[in-house]
BAROTI-275713 format. One record per residue (C-alpha): residue number from 1; residue in one letter; x, y, z. Coordinates in pm, 1 decimal, padded with zeros to 6 digits. Example, Ala and Ser with C-alpha at 12.3 -4.5 7.8 and 13.67 -1.06 7.14 Angstrom:
[atom 1 'a' [01230.0 -00450.0 00780.0]]
[atom 2 's' [01367.0 -00106.0 00714.0]]
***
This chain:
[atom 1 'x' [-13387.5 01805.2 -01276.8]]
[atom 2 'x' [-13580.9 01479.0 -01303.1]]
[atom 3 'x' [-13911.5 01655.7 -01394.0]]
[atom 4 'x' [-13683.0 01860.9 -01659.2]]
[atom 5 'x' [-13574.8 01534.6 -01817.7]]
[atom 6 'x' [-13917.6 01408.6 -01813.7]]
[atom 7 'x' [-14056.0 01710.6 -02005.0]]
[atom 8 'x' [-13804.1 01664.2 -02268.5]]
[atom 9 'x' [-13957.0 01332.6 -02337.1]]
[atom 10 'x' [-13816.0 00962.4 -02305.2]]
[atom 11 'x' [-13515.7 00885.1 -02500.7]]
[atom 12 'x' [-13425.4 01289.6 -02567.3]]
[atom 13 'x' [-13090.2 01426.9 -02540.2]]
[atom 14 'x' [-13217.8 01632.0 -02257.3]]
[atom 15 'x' [-13295.1 01320.4 -02064.6]]
[atom 16 'x' [-12924.3 01205.4 -02024.9]]
[atom 17 'x' [-12808.4 01565.7 -01969.5]]
[atom 18 'x' [-13074.2 01617.3 -01666.3]]
[atom 19 'x' [-12913.3 01290.4 -01549.3]]
[atom 20 'x' [-12577.4 01395.8 -01528.0]]
[atom 21 'x' [-12676.8 01692.1 -01379.4]]
[atom 22 'x' [-12848.0 01515.0 -01082.5]]
[atom 23 'x' [-12551.8 01305.8 -01030.0]]
[atom 24 'x' [-12347.6 01646.1 -00996.3]]
[atom 25 'x' [-12563.4 01790.8 -00766.4]]
[atom 26 'x' [-12421.5 01619.0 -00427.2]]
[atom 27 'x' [-12056.6 01664.1 -00498.2]]
[atom 28 'x' [-12147.8 02061.8 -00596.2]]
[atom 29 'x' [-12333.0 02063.8 -00222.5]]
[atom 30 'x' [-12031.0 01907.7 -00095.8]]
[atom 31 'x' [-11805.5 02129.5 -00244.8]]
[atom 32 'x' [-11987.7 02453.6 -00169.0]]
[atom 33 'x' [-12030.5 02328.9 00213.0]]
[atom 34 'x' [-11655.6 02311.2 00224.9]]
[atom 35 'x' [-11614.2 02668.0 00075.4]]
[atom 36 'x' [-11886.9 02857.0 00283.2]]
[atom 37 'x' [-11966.2 02862.3 00662.8]]
[atom 38 'x' [-12354.7 02895.2 00566.7]]
[atom 39 'x' [-12479.5 02559.3 00505.8]]
[atom 40 'x' [-12784.4 02692.3 00337.1]]
[atom 41 'x' [-12639.7 02938.9 00127.5]]
[atom 42 'x' [-12403.4 02624.9 00019.9]]
[atom 43 'x' [-12721.0 02470.0 -00120.9]]
[atom 44 'x' [-12859.5 02773.9 -00248.2]]
[atom 45 'x' [-12538.6 02791.8 -00456.4]]
[atom 46 'x' [-12504.7 02437.9 -00585.7]]
[atom 47 'x' [-12894.3 02435.4 -00692.2]]
[atom 48 'x' [-12848.9 02767.8 -00882.4]]
[atom 49 'x' [-12559.4 02635.1 -01047.4]]
[atom 50 'x' [-12724.0 02327.1 -01165.5]]
[atom 51 'x' [-13042.3 02534.1 -01299.3]]
[atom 52 'x' [-12818.7 02759.7 -01459.3]]
[atom 53 'x' [-12614.4 02484.5 -01627.3]]
[atom 54 'x' [-12944.6 02349.6 -01764.4]]
[atom 55 'x' [-13049.9 02686.0 -01898.4]]
[atom 56 'x' [-12713.8 02708.3 -02066.9]]
[atom 57 'x' [-12668.4 02326.5 -02180.7]]
[atom 58 'x' [-12642.7 02433.6 -02522.0]]
[atom 59 'x' [-12293.4 02629.2 -02445.4]]
[atom 60 'x' [-12112.3 02293.8 -02340.4]]
[atom 61 'x' [-11916.7 02155.9 -02602.7]]
[atom 62 'x' [-11741.6 01895.3 -02457.2]]
[atom 63 'x' [-11995.3 01674.8 -02280.6]]
[atom 64 'x' [-11666.6 01505.4 -02069.9]]
[atom 65 'x' [-11592.3 01892.3 -01954.3]]
[atom 66 'x' [-11927.0 01887.1 -01738.6]]
[atom 67 'x' [-11780.9 01839.4 -01401.1]]
[atom 68 'x' [-11517.3 02100.6 -01455.6]]
[atom 69 'x' [-11782.7 02358.3 -01589.0]]
[atom 70 'x' [-11990.3 02310.1 -01324.8]]
[atom 71 'x' [-11718.3 02380.2 -01034.7]]
[atom 72 'x' [-11615.1 02693.4 -01235.4]]
[atom 73 'x' [-11955.1 02824.4 -01240.2]]
[atom 74 'x' [-11994.8 02699.7 -00843.5]]
[atom 75 'x' [-11704.4 02901.6 -00750.6]]
[atom 76 'x' [-11798.4 03187.6 -00935.0]]
[atom 77 'x' [-12138.4 03208.8 -00766.7]]
[atom 78 'x' [-11957.4 03139.0 -00442.5]]
[atom 79 'x' [-11760.8 03423.8 -00463.0]]
[atom 80 'x' [-12032.2 03677.8 -00643.4]]
[atom 81 'x' [-12286.9 03588.6 -00363.4]]
[atom 82 'x' [-12042.8 03582.3 -00035.6]]
[atom 83 'x' [-12086.2 03914.4 00163.4]]
[atom 84 'x' [-11810.1 04057.8 00363.7]]
[atom 85 'x' [-11826.1 03976.9 00742.6]]
[atom 86 'x' [-11748.2 04222.0 01020.1]]
[atom 87 'x' [-11485.0 04029.3 01153.0]]
[atom 88 'x' [-11331.0 03946.4 00814.5]]
[atom 89 'x' [-10949.0 03983.9 00834.3]]
[atom 90 'x' [-10803.3 04248.1 00589.3]]
[atom 91 'x' [-10495.8 04127.8 00391.4]]
[atom 92 'x' [-10321.4 04454.0 00414.3]]
[atom 93 'x' [-10316.0 04430.0 00783.4]]
[atom 94 'x' [-10231.6 04065.2 00777.7]]
[atom 95 'x' [-09935.0 04136.4 00524.1]]
[atom 96 'x' [-09823.6 04425.3 00733.6]]
[atom 97 'x' [-09787.2 04209.1 01036.8]]
[atom 98 'x' [-09596.8 03921.5 00873.8]]
[atom 99 'x' [-09382.6 04170.5 00701.3]]
[atom 100 'x' [-09272.9 04296.5 01054.5]]
[atom 101 'x' [-08940.5 04094.3 01204.4]]
[atom 102 'x' [-09107.8 04126.5 01532.8]]
[atom 103 'x' [-09457.7 03979.0 01441.3]]
[atom 104 'x' [-09489.9 03629.9 01549.7]]
[atom 105 'x' [-09750.0 03366.6 01675.3]]
[atom 106 'x' [-09744.6 03077.0 01966.3]]
[atom 107 'x' [-09768.0 02768.7 01729.5]]
[atom 108 'x' [-09902.7 02536.1 02005.2]]
[atom 109 'x' [-10205.1 02772.0 02024.8]]
[atom 110 'x' [-10237.6 02777.5 01651.0]]
[atom 111 'x' [-10228.7 02407.0 01612.0]]
[atom 112 'x' [-10458.4 02320.3 01891.6]]
[atom 113 'x' [-10735.7 02553.2 01748.2]]
[atom 114 'x' [-10655.6 02395.0 01391.4]]
[atom 115 'x' [-10711.2 02032.3 01530.1]]
[atom 116 'x' [-11052.5 02133.0 01640.0]]
[atom 117 'x' [-11296.4 02136.0 01350.9]]
[atom 118 'x' [-11515.7 02414.6 01484.7]]
[atom 119 'x' [-11230.9 02656.7 01514.0]]
[atom 120 'x' [-11085.6 02582.6 01202.0]]
[atom 121 'x' [-11417.0 02636.6 01041.6]]
[atom 122 'x' [-11468.2 02943.4 01216.5]]
[atom 123 'x' [-11086.4 03089.1 01123.8]]
[atom 124 'x' [-11178.2 02986.5 00746.4]]
[atom 125 'x' [-11501.1 03179.6 00772.9]]
[atom 126 'x' [-11286.4 03501.6 00867.5]]
[atom 127 'x' [-11120.9 03476.8 00522.8]]
[atom 128 'x' [-11237.6 03698.8 00239.1]]
[atom 129 'x' [-11406.0 03446.9 -00008.4]]
[atom 130 'x' [-11133.3 03491.4 -00245.3]]
[atom 131 'x' [-10875.5 03374.0 -00027.7]]
[atom 132 'x' [-11065.6 03112.8 00141.1]]
[atom 133 'x' [-11147.6 02932.2 -00169.8]]
[atom 134 'x' [-10796.6 02816.2 -00289.3]]
[atom 135 'x' [-10691.6 02747.0 00068.1]]
[atom 136 'x' [-10981.9 02505.9 00072.8]]
[atom 137 'x' [-10946.0 02390.8 -00278.8]]
[atom 138 'x' [-10570.9 02326.6 -00269.7]]
[atom 139 'x' [-10537.1 02223.4 00097.5]]
[atom 140 'x' [-10851.8 02043.0 00191.8]]
[atom 141 'x' [-10959.7 01900.0 -00104.6]]
[atom 142 'x' [-10623.1 01828.9 -00259.0]]
[atom 143 'x' [-10674.0 02027.9 -00590.3]]
[atom 144 'x' [-10342.1 02137.2 -00812.1]]
[atom 145 'x' [-10287.4 02516.2 -00819.5]]
[atom 146 'x' [-10376.5 02496.6 -01191.0]]
[atom 147 'x' [-10711.1 02335.6 -01114.9]]
[atom 148 'x' [-10781.7 02583.3 -00840.9]]
[atom 149 'x' [-10695.4 02852.4 -01085.2]]
[atom 150 'x' [-10915.7 02708.6 -01354.4]]
[atom 151 'x' [-11221.2 02708.4 -01113.6]]
[atom 152 'x' [-11166.8 03027.8 -01000.9]]
[atom 153 'x' [-11101.3 03204.5 -01358.0]]
[atom 154 'x' [-10758.4 03320.0 -01270.7]]
[atom 155 'x' [-10415.2 03297.9 -01378.5]]
[atom 156 'x' [-10184.4 03041.3 -01215.2]]
[atom 157 'x' [-09970.3 03316.4 -01044.6]]
[atom 158 'x' [-10259.4 03477.2 -00899.8]]
[atom 159 'x' [-10401.3 03172.4 -00744.0]]
[atom 160 'x' [-10092.8 03112.0 -00579.3]]
[atom 161 'x' [-10103.5 03463.8 -00476.8]]
[atom 162 'x' [-10412.9 03394.6 -00319.3]]
[atom 163 'x' [-10326.5 03070.5 -00175.1]]
[atom 164 'x' [-10023.4 03243.7 -00024.2]]
[atom 165 'x' [-10225.5 03522.1 00152.6]]
[atom 166 'x' [-10496.3 03265.5 00243.0]]
[atom 167 'x' [-10262.3 03057.5 00459.1]]
[atom 168 'x' [-10108.8 03363.2 00634.7]]
[atom 169 'x' [-10468.7 03475.6 00704.8]]
[atom 170 'x' [-10574.5 03157.0 00825.9]]
[atom 171 'x' [-10244.7 03124.0 01070.7]]
[atom 172 'x' [-10343.7 03480.9 01184.1]]
[atom 173 'x' [-10699.5 03390.5 01255.6]]
[atom 174 'x' [-10615.6 03095.7 01465.2]]
[atom 175 'x' [-10326.9 03278.5 01666.1]]
[atom 176 'x' [-10576.7 03556.2 01775.7]]
[atom 177 'x' [-10704.8 03526.0 02128.4]]
[atom 178 'x' [-10897.9 03806.3 02232.7]]
[atom 179 'x' [-11134.5 03827.7 02481.2]]
[atom 180 'x' [-11452.2 03816.7 02279.7]]
[atom 181 'x' [-11343.7 03538.5 02076.6]]
[atom 182 'x' [-11247.3 03348.2 02402.3]]
[atom 183 'x' [-11597.2 03381.3 02505.1]]
[atom 184 'x' [-11742.1 03280.2 02184.0]]
[atom 185 'x' [-11507.5 02968.0 02167.7]]
[atom 186 'x' [-11653.5 02893.3 02530.9]]
[atom 187 'x' [-11994.4 02860.1 02415.2]]
[atom 188 'x' [-12107.5 02512.7 02392.9]]
[atom 189 'x' [-12218.9 02582.6 02049.7]]
[atom 190 'x' [-12120.0 02883.0 01813.2]]
[atom 191 'x' [-12398.3 03138.0 01801.4]]
[atom 192 'x' [-12477.1 03077.8 01435.4]]
[atom 193 'x' [-12486.8 02692.9 01534.7]]
[atom 194 'x' [-12707.6 02744.7 01797.7]]
[atom 195 'x' [-12958.9 02987.1 01615.3]]
[atom 196 'x' [-12974.4 02736.0 01320.9]]
[atom 197 'x' [-13130.1 02488.7 01587.8]]
[atom 198 'x' [-13385.3 02744.0 01763.5]]
[atom 199 'x' [-13654.4 02685.2 01488.9]]
[atom 200 'x' [-13627.5 02294.6 01565.2]]
[atom 201 'x' [-13580.8 02379.5 01936.0]]
[atom 202 'x' [-13902.6 02593.7 01926.1]]
[atom 203 'x' [-14102.5 02302.2 01773.4]]
[atom 204 'x' [-13954.0 02042.1 01966.5]]
[atom 205 'x' [-13795.6 01870.1 01699.4]]
[atom 206 'x' [-13419.2 01830.3 01819.4]]
[atom 207 'x' [-13275.0 01512.4 01983.7]]
[atom 208 'x' [-13182.3 01543.7 02346.3]]
[atom 209 'x' [-12790.5 01634.5 02321.4]]
[atom 210 'x' [-12852.7 01872.1 02079.2]]
[atom 211 'x' [-13135.5 02013.2 02281.8]]
[atom 212 'x' [-12904.8 02025.8 02584.1]]
[atom 213 'x' [-12637.3 02203.7 02392.6]]
[atom 214 'x' [-12887.4 02463.5 02280.0]]
[atom 215 'x' [-13025.6 02525.9 02634.6]]
[atom 216 'x' [-12680.4 02554.5 02768.6]]
[atom 217 'x' [-12568.8 02799.6 02519.8]]
[atom 218 'x' [-12875.9 03036.2 02573.5]]
[atom 219 'x' [-12830.7 03010.2 02959.1]]
[atom 220 'x' [-12438.5 03178.1 02896.0]]
[atom 221 'x' [-12472.7 03351.2 02572.1]]
[atom 222 'x' [-12515.1 03754.2 02584.0]]
[atom 223 'x' [-12670.8 03771.4 02258.6]]
[atom 224 'x' [-12917.0 03468.8 02161.5]]
[atom 225 'x' [-13170.7 03492.2 02463.9]]
[atom 226 'x' [-13340.8 03817.4 02327.0]]
[atom 227 'x' [-13341.6 03673.9 01945.0]]
[atom 228 'x' [-13481.9 03359.1 02090.0]]
[atom 229 'x' [-13732.4 03564.9 02298.8]]
[atom 230 'x' [-13811.9 03752.4 01992.6]]
[atom 231 'x' [-13872.3 03438.3 01800.6]]
[atom 232 'x' [-14144.3 03303.8 02050.2]]
[atom 233 'x' [-14305.1 03636.5 02041.0]]
[atom 234 'x' [-14342.1 03660.1 01682.4]]
[atom 235 'x' [-14441.7 03283.3 01657.3]]
[atom 236 'x' [-14713.4 03351.6 01856.5]]
[atom 237 'x' [-14808.9 03683.6 01667.3]]
[atom 238 'x' [-14826.1 03489.1 01373.0]]
[atom 239 'x' [-15048.2 03234.3 01526.2]]
[atom 240 'x' [-15310.2 03500.0 01569.5]]
[atom 241 'x' [-15327.9 03535.4 01201.8]]
[atom 242 'x' [-15472.8 03180.4 01148.3]]
[atom 243 'x' [-15812.2 03170.1 01022.7]]
[atom 244 'x' [-15922.3 02781.4 01024.7]]
[atom 245 'x' [-16208.2 02882.4 00737.4]]
[atom 246 'x' [-15970.5 03007.9 00502.6]]
[atom 247 'x' [-15927.6 02787.9 00158.1]]
[atom 248 'x' [-15724.9 02853.6 -00159.7]]
[atom 249 'x' [-15981.8 02876.0 -00418.4]]
[atom 250 'x' [-15974.7 02604.1 -00697.0]]
[atom 251 'x' [-15884.1 02864.3 -00973.8]]
[atom 252 'x' [-15596.7 03025.2 -00773.3]]
[atom 253 'x' [-15484.9 02674.5 -00703.1]]
[atom 254 'x' [-15459.7 02565.4 -01027.6]]
[atom 255 'x' [-15289.4 02843.2 -01139.5]]
[atom 256 'x' [-14988.7 02802.4 -00863.4]]
[atom 257 'x' [-15014.5 02430.2 -01013.7]]
[atom 258 'x' [-14934.0 02549.9 -01360.6]]
[atom 259 'x' [-14662.1 02743.9 -01285.1]]
[atom 260 'x' [-14494.9 02491.3 -01095.5]]
[atom 261 'x' [-14533.5 02255.3 -01351.3]]
[atom 262 'x' [-14362.8 02526.3 -01600.9]]
[atom 263 'x' [-14095.3 02576.3 -01352.2]]
[atom 264 'x' [-14021.1 02189.9 -01343.1]]
[atom 265 'x' [-14041.0 02146.1 -01692.3]]
[atom 266 'x' [-13777.2 02418.8 -01754.3]]
[atom 267 'x' [-13725.9 02594.7 -02070.0]]
[atom 268 'x' [-13782.8 02432.1 -02392.3]]
***
């Protein structure tokens, strides 16, 4: 956003707005990271929100409303971008369980898992995003139900219903203890966490403790070693495409630089 501000010229209104967007970006990334299990997707959503706000800056009538405007845009973007997970809970099935007088859970097990950050995040990730968002906003971040409703663009009763359902689903997710999930939880790292480290592991960039965790995971996980072997093989194949004599012609490089400059300057 600094480049966009520079493009407006010193002292112009765009400078102040771009500076405010830059100030809000870390808070948006933090919020997105709490709402999404995928850190890369969280960062993408936050950045897209800021870029979208810059392009629609003329629509903001009250400068004081910028933080709320950005949060609402971010939450809507997250809901739009999130895709259903294969192990996502079904609200109808969960409500059917809770309506059954014989259904119950072991509170010790639920609370034990809730106190473990990885287990809690794993359970949250199994909630459909429209139910995960109000739970995180209200119970984790301390927003009021009205604030959560405004951010999601729904009525207060709808937000409260989503919060109620999300809480039920979270307890159900934490209470589940099937063999597959027990095996997953027994891993030194969750598969996705381990897989996110594999690229740095290939390049020898991990610190010793993290490297040891990844190696321990690869020794016991039934699904990650084939993926790792494939990454190693593909990287080796790509290395065969390397041509040390290949250069980018000056004219092509100039066109690329011009395009980048236009993107950084943003719309006039």
